[in-house]
C-alpha positions as CSV (number, residue, x, y, z in Angstrom):
1,M,0.0,0.0,0.0
2,I,1.1,3.6,-0.7
3,E,-0.2,6.4,1.5
4,A,1.0,9.8,0.5
5,K,0.6,12.4,3.2
6,N,0.8,16.1,2.2
7,L,3.8,15.6,0.1
8,R,5.6,18.9,-0.8
9,K,8.7,19.6,-2.9
10,V,10.3,23.0,-3.4
11,F,13.3,23.5,-5.7
12,K,15.6,26.5,-6.0
13,D,15.8,28.0,-9.5
14,K,18.4,30.6,-10.4
15,K,15.9,32.6,-12.4
16,R,12.6,32.0,-10.7
17,G,13.8,31.6,-7.1
18,L,11.8,29.0,-5.1
19,V,9.6,26.8,-7.2
20,E,6.9,24.6,-5.6
21,A,6.9,21.5,-7.8
22,V,4.5,19.5,-5.6
23,A,2.1,21.2,-3.2
24,G,0.6,19.1,-0.5
25,V,-0.3,15.9,-2.5
26,S,-2.2,13.2,-0.5
27,F,-3.7,10.0,-1.8
28,T,-3.8,6.2,-1.2
29,S,-3.0,3.4,-3.6
30,N,-4.0,-0.2,-2.6
31,P,-2.6,-3.6,-3.4
32,G,-4.2,-5.2,-6.5
33,Q,-5.1,-1.8,-7.9
34,I,-3.6,0.5,-10.5
35,Y,-3.5,4.2,-9.6
36,A,-2.9,6.6,-12.5
37,L,-1.4,10.0,-11.9
38,L,-2.7,12.0,-14.8
39,G,-1.3,15.4,-15.7
40,A,0.4,17.6,-18.4
41,N,4.1,17.9,-18.7
42,G,5.5,19.8,-15.7
43,A,2.4,19.1,-13.6
44,G,4.5,17.4,-10.8
45,K,3.9,13.8,-11.7
46,T,7.6,12.7,-11.9
47,T,8.6,14.7,-8.8
48,T,5.8,13.0,-6.8
49,L,6.8,9.5,-8.0
50,R,10.5,10.2,-7.3
51,M,9.7,11.1,-3.8
52,L,7.7,7.9,-3.3
53,A,10.7,5.9,-4.7
54,T,13.1,7.8,-2.3
55,I,15.0,9.3,-5.3
56,L,14.1,12.7,-4.0
57,T,13.5,13.8,-0.3
58,P,10.3,15.7,0.3
59,T,10.6,19.3,1.5
60,S,7.8,18.5,3.9
61,G,5.2,15.7,4.3
62,T,5.9,12.0,3.9
63,A,4.5,8.8,2.6
64,I,4.2,5.2,3.8
65,V,5.2,2.7,1.2
66,A,4.5,-1.0,2.1
67,G,4.7,-0.2,5.8
68,S,7.9,2.0,5.7
69,D,8.2,5.7,5.9
70,I,10.0,7.3,2.9
71,V,11.7,9.9,5.1
72,R,12.7,7.9,8.1
73,E,13.2,4.5,6.5
74,P,14.3,5.1,2.8
75,D,16.5,1.9,2.7
76,E,13.5,-0.2,3.7
77,V,11.3,1.5,1.1
78,R,13.9,0.8,-1.7
79,R,13.8,-2.9,-0.9
80,K,10.1,-3.0,-1.5
81,V,9.8,-0.8,-4.6
82,G,10.5,-1.4,-8.3
83,F,10.8,1.9,-10.3
84,L,10.6,1.9,-14.1
85,S,11.1,4.8,-16.4
86,T,12.0,5.2,-20.0
87,A,14.5,7.8,-18.8
88,T,16.6,5.2,-16.9
89,A,19.4,4.1,-19.2
90,L,21.0,0.7,-19.4
91,Y,24.8,0.0,-19.2
92,G,25.5,-0.5,-22.8
93,R,28.7,-2.7,-22.3
94,L,26.8,-5.2,-20.1
95,T,24.8,-8.1,-21.5
96,A,21.2,-8.5,-20.5
97,N,22.3,-11.3,-18.2
98,E,24.9,-9.2,-16.5
99,M,22.6,-6.2,-16.2
100,V,19.9,-8.2,-14.3
101,D,22.6,-9.9,-12.2
102,Y,24.0,-6.6,-11.2
103,F,20.6,-5.3,-10.0
104,G,19.9,-8.5,-8.2
105,R,23.1,-8.2,-6.3
106,L,22.4,-4.5,-5.5
107,N,19.2,-5.9,-3.9
108,G,21.1,-8.4,-1.8
109,M,20.4,-11.5,-4.0
110,D,23.0,-14.1,-4.9
111,G,23.6,-17.7,-5.8
112,Q,20.7,-20.1,-6.5
113,I,18.0,-17.6,-5.5
114,L,19.2,-15.0,-8.0
115,R,19.7,-17.6,-10.8
116,A,16.2,-19.1,-10.2
117,R,14.5,-15.7,-10.2
118,K,16.3,-14.6,-13.3
119,Q,15.4,-17.8,-15.1
120,E,11.7,-17.2,-14.2
121,L,11.8,-13.6,-15.5
122,F,13.6,-14.4,-18.7
123,A,11.1,-17.1,-19.5
124,M,8.1,-14.8,-18.7
125,L,9.5,-11.9,-20.8
126,Q,10.9,-14.2,-23.6
127,M,14.4,-12.9,-23.2
128,Q,16.4,-16.1,-23.7
129,D,17.3,-15.4,-27.3
130,F,19.1,-12.1,-26.4
131,A,20.2,-12.8,-22.8
132,D,23.9,-12.8,-23.7
133,R,23.8,-9.8,-26.1
134,R,25.2,-6.4,-25.0
135,C,22.5,-3.9,-24.1
136,D,23.8,-1.4,-26.7
137,K,23.1,-3.9,-29.4
138,L,19.5,-4.5,-28.4
139,S,16.3,-3.1,-30.0
140,T,14.1,-0.7,-28.1
141,G,11.6,-3.4,-27.2
142,M,14.5,-5.7,-26.0
143,K,15.9,-2.9,-23.9
144,Q,12.6,-2.3,-22.3
145,K,12.3,-6.0,-21.4
146,V,15.8,-5.8,-19.7
147,S,14.6,-2.8,-17.8
148,I,11.5,-4.7,-16.7
149,A,13.6,-7.7,-15.6
150,R,16.0,-5.6,-13.5
151,T,13.0,-3.7,-11.9
152,L,11.3,-7.0,-11.0
153,I,14.3,-9.1,-10.0
154,H,13.8,-8.7,-6.2
155,D,10.0,-9.2,-6.6
156,P,9.0,-5.9,-5.1
157,Q,5.6,-5.4,-3.4
158,V,5.2,-1.9,-5.0
159,M,5.7,-1.0,-8.6
160,I,6.1,2.7,-9.7
161,F,6.1,3.6,-13.4
162,D,7.0,7.1,-14.5
163,E,5.7,7.8,-18.1
164,P,6.6,4.2,-18.9
165,T,5.6,4.2,-22.6
166,L,7.0,7.7,-23.5
167,G,8.8,7.5,-26.8
168,L,8.3,3.8,-27.4
169,D,6.9,2.2,-30.5
170,V,3.6,0.4,-30.5
171,M,4.9,-3.1,-29.7
172,A,7.2,-1.9,-26.9
173,A,4.4,0.1,-25.4
174,R,2.1,-2.9,-25.5
175,T,4.7,-4.9,-23.6
176,I,4.7,-2.3,-20.9
177,V,0.9,-2.1,-20.7
178,Q,0.7,-5.9,-20.4
179,F,3.4,-5.9,-17.7
180,I,1.5,-3.3,-15.7
181,R,-1.7,-5.4,-15.8
182,Q,0.3,-8.5,-14.7
183,C,1.6,-6.6,-11.7
184,R,-1.9,-5.8,-10.6
185,D,-3.1,-9.3,-11.2
186,R,-0.4,-10.6,-8.9
187,G,-1.7,-8.3,-6.1
188,K,1.0,-5.7,-6.3
189,T,0.4,-2.0,-5.5
190,V,0.9,-0.2,-8.8
191,I,1.1,3.5,-9.5
192,F,2.0,5.1,-12.9
193,S,2.2,8.6,-14.3
194,T,1.0,9.6,-17.8
195,H,-0.4,12.3,-19.9
196,I,-2.0,9.8,-22.3
197,M,-5.7,9.5,-21.8
198,S,-6.1,6.1,-23.5
199,E,-3.6,4.5,-21.1
200,V,-5.6,5.8,-18.1
201,E,-8.8,4.3,-19.6
202,K,-7.2,1.0,-20.3
203,L,-5.4,0.5,-17.1
204,S,-6.5,2.5,-14.1
205,D,-8.7,1.5,-11.2
206,R,-8.3,5.0,-9.7
207,V,-7.2,8.3,-11.2
208,G,-5.6,11.3,-9.6
209,I,-5.6,14.5,-11.8
210,I,-2.5,16.6,-10.9
211,H,-2.0,20.2,-12.1
212,E,0.7,22.7,-11.0
213,G,1.7,20.4,-8.2
214,R,-1.7,20.0,-6.7
215,L,-4.1,17.0,-6.8
216,M,-7.2,18.6,-8.3
217,A,-9.5,15.5,-8.3
218,E,-9.3,11.8,-7.8
219,G,-11.6,8.7,-7.9
220,T,-12.6,5.9,-10.2
221,L,-13.4,6.8,-13.8
222,A,-17.1,6.2,-13.0
223,E,-16.9,8.6,-10.0
224,L,-15.2,11.3,-12.0
225,R,-17.8,11.0,-14.7
226,Q,-20.6,11.2,-12.2
227,R,-19.1,14.1,-10.3
228,T,-18.5,16.2,-13.5
229,G,-21.4,15.0,-15.6
230,I,-18.9,14.5,-18.4
231,A,-18.3,11.1,-20.1
232,D,-15.1,11.8,-22.1
233,L,-11.9,11.6,-20.0
234,E,-10.1,14.3,-21.9
235,E,-13.0,16.7,-21.3
236,I,-13.0,15.7,-17.6
237,F,-9.4,16.6,-17.5
238,V,-9.8,20.0,-19.2
239,H,-12.9,20.7,-17.0
240,T,-10.8,19.9,-13.8
241,V,-7.6,21.8,-14.6
242,G,-9.2,24.7,-16.5
243,E,-9.2,25.8,-20.1
244,E,-6.1,28.1,-19.7
245,A,-4.0,25.0,-18.8
């Protein structure tokens, strides 16, 4: 379970001074559900997810992730979280095998446990044919599978996806969408950020609409439609954040 409690993040900018990227965001994401954080570029989605994954420290507020506090127990949170983003590069000189081994060892795995888990993932993702090829020689779809495998190697309870299909071709994006569904079906807590309306409609159990660092509305799609009296998600989004945005 993820429980964000009044998360706030302020950055210092040379030109603009103090910039409030996230302004008191609170929400709950439960096991076996997919929570979609929907917002335009610069809305605060990535900053929020990076705080949940302990990549960034909140200016104030906190969150409980799988029973651990992101501020007081960041190491415990990292053991329980898998974080996937298209912005996370692979080490080009390592093979897919070596890459996943490396992240397994970072998470305290070794020996037979690591080998068995890796074998299971490579079979699930159909990676056997390119397991010993260097990452810089792989296609976009293959690279994404390696990223998924390294994210899943320690079987985390919580999965965080930051714009996971951004810039991917149709087939690579389908792999990610299927993977997100599999995580939910296995009872994991799943949260992902996106600005793509169709992804929200395909995947989400609950939606949080974020704008200028603030959570403007949240609920199931049915609840948002009932609350606004609007059926189309894009129109709900525009209605919620305002025409100027």
